[in-house]
N, C-alpha and C positions, 0 to 999 in steps of 0.2 A: 437849299430844299435838298434834302437828300430823302433816298427810297428804302424802305425797310420791307424785307420779305418776311412775313408770320404766316404759320398755319392757319387754316380757316377750321377753327374749332365747332362749327356747326354747318350744316348745308341743307337747303331748303329744297323740296322739290320744284320750285319754280327756279332759282339756279339749276338744278340737274336737267331741266328742260331748256333753258335758254342758252347755257353755255354749248353743247350739240347745233342748236339751232345757228347761233352765230358763228359758229365755228365753220359750217357748212357755208352759211353766206359769204363769210370771209373766202374762203376756198372758190366759191364760184365767181366774187368779184375779181380775185387775183387771176382767176382762169381766164375771164373776160379782158383784164390787160393784157394777159399774154396773147390770147386770140387776136387782138386790135393791134398788135405788133407784129403778128403772123399775117396782117392785110385782110384780116375777116373779120365781121361784123360779128362781136358776142350776140347780140340780140338775135341774128339770124341762126347763128353756130348752134344756139341753145334750141331754138325754136326748131330748128331741122334735127337734133338730139331726140327731142321729146315727140317730134312727128313720127319719125321714123321707128323708135321704140313702143310707141303706145298709140300710134294713129290708126293701124288696122290690125287685123287677127294675125298678119302674119309678123308683124313687129312685135304684136305682144306677145307671141309664142316662142318666138326668137328670143326675148328678155327673159323668159319663164326658163328656157333652154339655157343661158347663161349661168341664171343664179341657182339652177340644182348644186353644180360642183362647188358653187361659192359658198352656199350653205352649210354643204357638208366639211368643205376645208375650214369654214368659219368656227363652225363647232369645235373641230379639231383642235384648233389654235386657241380658242376661248376658253377649252378645259385647261391647257396647261397654264394658260397665262391667269387664270383663276388662282392658280397655285405658285402665282410669281416665279413658274420656270418657262423660260421664253424661247418657245419652239419655232424658230424661223425656218425649220425645215419642211413645211407641209408641202411645198412643191416637189422635193425629193422622194418624200414618202407619197406622193400622187404617183410619180415615175416608178417607184417599186411594186406598189401594187398593180399597176397597168402591166408591168413585164411578168409579174407572178400571174395574173390572171392570163395573159397571152400565153403562157407557160402550160397552164393547165388545157386550153384549147388544144395546143398541139401534141402536147404528150400523154393527156388524159381524157381524150374527147370522147364525149358520148352523144347519144341522138337525142336523148331525153333532155329537154329543155330545163326543168327543175334541176336533174342532177348537174348538168353541165355549169348553170347559173351559180347553184351551191358551191361546187368546187371553185370556180372562178373567185368568189365571194370570200370563201375561208382562206383562198391562197393570198389574195388580196389585202386582207386584213392582218395575215399573220405576216406579211413581208413589210407593209406598211408601219404595222406594229414593232415589229423588229428594230427595222431602222431607226425609228425614235427611240427605243429602250436603249439603244446602245449610248446614247447621249445622254437619256437619263439616268444611266449606271456610272457615268463617267462622273456627271454632275454630283450624285448623292454619295458616291464611296468615295471621291479624292476632290471634290469642288471645282471640276474642270468646267469652264465656262461654255454653257450652253449654247449661246448665241453663237459661239463661234463653229462648234462641231455640228450643230444642226444646220448651219449656211454651207459647211466644207462639204458636210456629207449630200448636201443638194448635187454639187459639182460632182460628185463621185456618182450619184444615181443617174445624173444626165449622160454621163460618159458610158455607164452600162448600157443604159438605153440607145445609145449611138450606137455600140459596138453590135447590138443586136441585130438593128433596124439597118445597119448599113453591112452587117456580115451575114453570119448564118441564118437569120431569119428573113431575110430581105427576099421579097417576091420576086421570082424571076422574071415575070409578066410585067414588072411595074417601071419598066423603060428606064432604070437606073435609080428612081427615086427610092428614098429610104423609108419603106413601108414593107408590113408584114403582107401574106396574102389576107383578103376579106375574111372574117370570122362566119362560120357557118349559122343558119338559122336559129339553130340551139345555141348558140353563144349570144344572142342579141335580145337585149330587152325590149318588151313590147313597146309601139308608139301607140299616141291616142287622137284621135280627132283631126288625123288628116296634116298633124304637123311633125316637129321634130322632136314634141315632147315626149320624153320616155317614162320608163316604170322608173328610174330613179326619183320622180319628183316624190314617190311615197315615203320614201327613205329621209329626203329632204324636208319633209313636212313632220316626219316621224322623229328624227333625231333633236331639233330643238324642244319638243315638247317631253320626249324622255329625258335630257338631260337638264332641264330646268326641273323636273320631279325630283330627279337626283340631286340636284346641287342643293335645293330647297327644303326637303323633305326626308332627307334619309342621313344617316349616321355617315357612312363614307361622305357625302357632300359636306356635312359639317367639318368632317375631318380636313378636306381639301382646303375649305374656306380657311379654318384657324392656320394649318399651315402655311397658307399662302400671306395670310397677315401677321402672324409671328411664330417661325420655325421652331423657335426655343422654349416658348409656351407649350407648343405641340407637343415636344420631347419629354418636358416634365410631366405630360398629362399621359404618357403612355403610348404616345402615337409614332408607330415606326416611320419614320421619315424614309429611309431608303427603299422599303417597299412599296409606300405609297406614290414615290417619284418615278420609279420603275414603270407599275402600273399606271400611273395618269399618261405618263410620256407613250407607253404601250397603246392605249387607249385612244390617245390622241393621235398618234400614227396609224393604227388601224382604221381609222374614219377616213383620214386622208388617203389611205390606200383603196378604200371600199371606193371615194370619190373618184380615182383613177380607173377601178374597174367599171363604174358606171358611164364614167365619159366613153370610154371604148364601146362596150358592150350597148351601151343608150345611143349613141351618137355616131362617133368616128367608124367604128365597124373593123378597125384594124388598129394595130400599132404601128405608129408613125413619129415620125421626128418633129418635135414641138406642139403636140397635139394637147398639151395642156392650157395654152396660152397665157402663164403664168397665173393661174386660179390662186396656187398656194402662197405666192406673195400679194396678191390682191385681198385674200381673205383676211390678212393682219389687218388691214383697212378696215375690213368688214367687222372683225371682232372687236376692234378698239371704238370704231363709230357708234356702233351697238352696245358700248360700254360694257361688255362681256356678257349680255345678258341674252340667253339662247333664244328667246320668243322674237327679241328685236333684231336678232340676225336674220331672220327670214326677211324682214322689210328692206332691211339695209341692203342684203344682198342682191333683192330685187331692183334697188336704186342703182347699183353698182352694173347690174344687169342693162337697166337703161342706158346708161353711160358706155359700156363696151358695144351696144348695138349701134347707139347714136354715132359713138365713135368710128365705126365703119363707114356710115354714111359721111360725115367729115372727110373721110379719107377719098371717097368716089366723087362726092358732089362737089367739096370745096379744094379738093386736092392737097390736104392736110396730110401729113406724115403720120404714121403710127405713133410715134414719138409724143405726138401733141396730146394723144388721150393718155400716156401714161404721165406726162406733166400734170394732167388734172387730176390723174389719182394719185399723184405725190403732192399737190396742194392740198387737196382732201386730208390725208394721211398728216402732214405738217401743222393744219390748222388744227386738226383733232386733238392732236397730242400737244398745244399750245393749250387747247380750251381745257384738257386735263389739268394743267397747271393752275390754271385760276380757278378751278372747282376744288383744289387740293389748299392753295394758298391766297392770300390776300395781299394787296401792295398797301402799304401804310406809308403816307408823305410827310415828312416829319421837317418845318423849318429849322435851317441852320441856324444855332448860336451866335450872337455876335461874339469875337473875340475880344475878352477884355483888354483895355488899353493900359500900357506899362505907366507909372508915372514918370513924369519929364518927359514924354515922347512928344 
């Protein structure tokens, strides 16, 4: 018996729904096995995750707070992934957006909340977009692998941030902790309902709708899809590959940069070391689990928010390390990518033919 891998010529909606469902189920089962070997009951652990994240108003609001940057970062990487440009640098673009927003607060402060937030928004978008466009230009112009460049730029951005919060921007009254002074009120997004849910939620809900319309109903969205599926055909049709790659990467990075600005202005209230919590990397899982659908990113981000909030409970109540939550996220990504394989290919089992016997043997 031998196995032959063949492209799947057709894909039904049932298959499209079933594969992500079974991928997630397999990830949760594998995570349960991992938790069991960590000395924790998987059922109790998953129950604690759901109860802490959805069991009361505080947990639900914290889940939404976690979902806000994940939605924006998920939309950022989704846009480039749709064009088959692998932007792995959303984390660094979040950092650069946050640094630029903080610079506006320090050097161009205004008492007007509208003016201050607008300056922070534009600076964050410009910084994050430029950071991503560098890798996009290298890819389109010289075919430099954007996975490597965006990944390496993450560490450059991280060290830029560390330079400022450990160095010239560090708050003298922070007792040596790497953070800037608190932002003034004019540089803070409003919060709602007595929770930590902030004004960034409106962007988090608007961006998926906006890019669903752009990708589905506009000419530029059509060009992005065509260039992602067949760059050569797009070139023959007169589509400018260089311009579109740089533009898509700029917009992708700009959205990630805005996510960094919203995280500071809405939640953290200052620039500090490690403020992102890996949202840029988690966004890759979000985008793939949503199968690059903008609206689905909202629901998947909420699911990941449940996992993040519940993970904090596992640390406190069950004494599990933070890395255990990262393992669960990694398992989800692994099985989702594996599921994509079975969506595109099918396995055919072929009986091995008997070897003809030689005469006289």
